[in-house]
C-alpha positions as a Markdown table, in Angstrom:
| # | Residue | x | y | z |
|---|---|---|---|---|
| 1 | Met | 98.4 | 76.6 | 92.6 |
| 2 | Met | 101.7 | 77.7 | 93.9 |
| 3 | Thr | 102.7 | 81.0 | 92.3 |
| 4 | Leu | 106.5 | 81.5 | 92.2 |
| 5 | Gly | 106.6 | 78.7 | 94.8 |
| 6 | Leu | 104.6 | 81.0 | 96.9 |
| 7 | Cys | 101.5 | 79.7 | 98.8 |
| 8 | Pro | 98.4 | 81.9 | 98.8 |
| 9 | Leu | 99.1 | 83.3 | 102.2 |
| 10 | Glu | 102.6 | 84.5 | 101.3 |
| 11 | Leu | 101.1 | 86.1 | 98.1 |
| 12 | Arg | 98.6 | 87.9 | 100.1 |
| 13 | Asn | 101.2 | 89.3 | 102.5 |
| 14 | Ile | 103.4 | 90.5 | 99.6 |
| 15 | Ile | 100.4 | 92.5 | 98.0 |
| 16 | Glu | 99.0 | 93.7 | 101.4 |
| 17 | Cys | 102.5 | 95.0 | 102.5 |
| 18 | Glu | 102.9 | 96.9 | 99.2 |
| 19 | Phe | 99.9 | 99.2 | 100.2 |
| 20 | Leu | 101.1 | 100.1 | 103.8 |
| 21 | Pro | 100.2 | 102.3 | 105.4 |
| 22 | Leu | 96.7 | 101.9 | 103.7 |
| 23 | Gln | 94.6 | 99.1 | 104.8 |
| 24 | Cys | 94.7 | 96.3 | 102.3 |
| 25 | Thr | 93.1 | 92.9 | 102.6 |
| 26 | Cys | 93.4 | 90.1 | 100.0 |
| 27 | Thr | 91.1 | 87.2 | 100.1 |
| 28 | Cys | 91.6 | 83.8 | 98.2 |
| 29 | Ala | 88.5 | 82.1 | 96.7 |
| 30 | Pro | 88.4 | 78.3 | 96.1 |
| 31 | Asp | 88.6 | 79.0 | 92.2 |
| 32 | Gln | 92.2 | 80.4 | 92.7 |
| 33 | Thr | 91.0 | 84.0 | 92.4 |
| 34 | Leu | 91.9 | 87.0 | 94.6 |
| 35 | Thr | 89.8 | 89.7 | 95.8 |
| 36 | Val | 91.7 | 92.9 | 96.8 |
| 37 | His | 90.2 | 95.4 | 99.1 |
| 38 | Ile | 92.1 | 98.6 | 99.8 |
| 39 | Thr | 91.0 | 101.5 | 102.1 |
| 40 | Asp | 92.7 | 104.8 | 102.6 |
| 41 | Pro | 91.7 | 105.9 | 106.1 |
| 42 | Ala | 92.5 | 109.5 | 105.5 |
| 43 | Thr | 90.1 | 109.9 | 102.5 |
| 44 | His | 87.7 | 107.0 | 103.3 |
| 45 | Cys | 88.3 | 105.9 | 99.7 |
| 46 | Asp | 87.7 | 102.2 | 99.1 |
| 47 | Leu | 88.7 | 100.1 | 96.2 |
| 48 | Val | 87.5 | 96.5 | 95.9 |
| 49 | Val | 88.8 | 94.5 | 92.8 |
| 50 | Pro | 87.4 | 91.0 | 92.6 |
| 51 | Gly | 88.3 | 88.0 | 90.4 |
| 52 | Ile | 92.0 | 88.5 | 90.1 |
| 53 | Ser | 93.4 | 85.2 | 88.7 |
| 54 | Met | 96.3 | 83.8 | 90.7 |
| 55 | Asp | 97.6 | 82.1 | 87.5 |
| 56 | Arg | 98.2 | 85.6 | 86.2 |
| 57 | Leu | 100.8 | 86.2 | 89.1 |
| 58 | Ser | 103.4 | 83.9 | 87.7 |
| 59 | Ser | 106.4 | 86.0 | 88.3 |
| 60 | Ser | 107.6 | 89.0 | 90.5 |
| 61 | Lys | 107.1 | 91.2 | 87.4 |
| 62 | Glu | 103.4 | 90.2 | 87.1 |
| 63 | Ile | 102.9 | 90.8 | 90.9 |
| 64 | Ser | 104.5 | 94.3 | 90.5 |
| 65 | Arg | 102.3 | 94.9 | 87.5 |
| 66 | Leu | 99.2 | 94.1 | 89.5 |
| 67 | Val | 100.3 | 96.4 | 92.3 |
| 68 | Asp | 100.8 | 99.2 | 89.9 |
| 69 | Glu | 97.4 | 98.6 | 88.3 |
| 70 | Leu | 95.8 | 98.7 | 91.7 |
| 71 | Arg | 97.5 | 101.9 | 92.8 |
| 72 | Ala | 96.4 | 103.6 | 89.5 |
| 73 | Lys | 92.8 | 102.5 | 90.0 |
| 74 | Leu | 93.0 | 103.7 | 93.6 |
| 75 | Glu | 94.5 | 107.0 | 92.6 |
| 76 | Cys | 91.8 | 107.6 | 89.9 |
| 77 | Lys | 89.1 | 106.8 | 92.4 |
| 78 | Gln | 90.6 | 109.3 | 95.0 |
| 79 | His | 90.8 | 111.9 | 92.3 |
| 80 | Ser | 87.3 | 111.4 | 91.3 |
| 81 | Leu | 86.1 | 111.6 | 94.8 |
| 82 | Ala | 88.2 | 114.8 | 95.6 |
| 83 | His | 87.0 | 116.5 | 92.2 |
| 84 | Pro | 83.3 | 115.3 | 91.6 |
| 85 | Ile | 81.8 | 116.1 | 88.2 |
| 86 | Ala | 79.2 | 119.0 | 88.6 |
| 87 | Gly | 75.9 | 118.0 | 87.0 |
């Protein structure tokens, strides 16, 4: 499947570059899904999001929306690691 005329390698590069200077790796599965793994070396916070349908990424707006969602998830995880719930 070509998304916006982009091959999976180009799509991976766009997403990975959006998270610089963090470490971001996208892997494409044969079922046309992506797994995104983002690591913040400063906080050692890892976020892994599997099963992202490449069909969902049919426009630049959808790619941007995905990046925003991933950033929000990473920020939430970083916040929970910085402020653990006392129990």
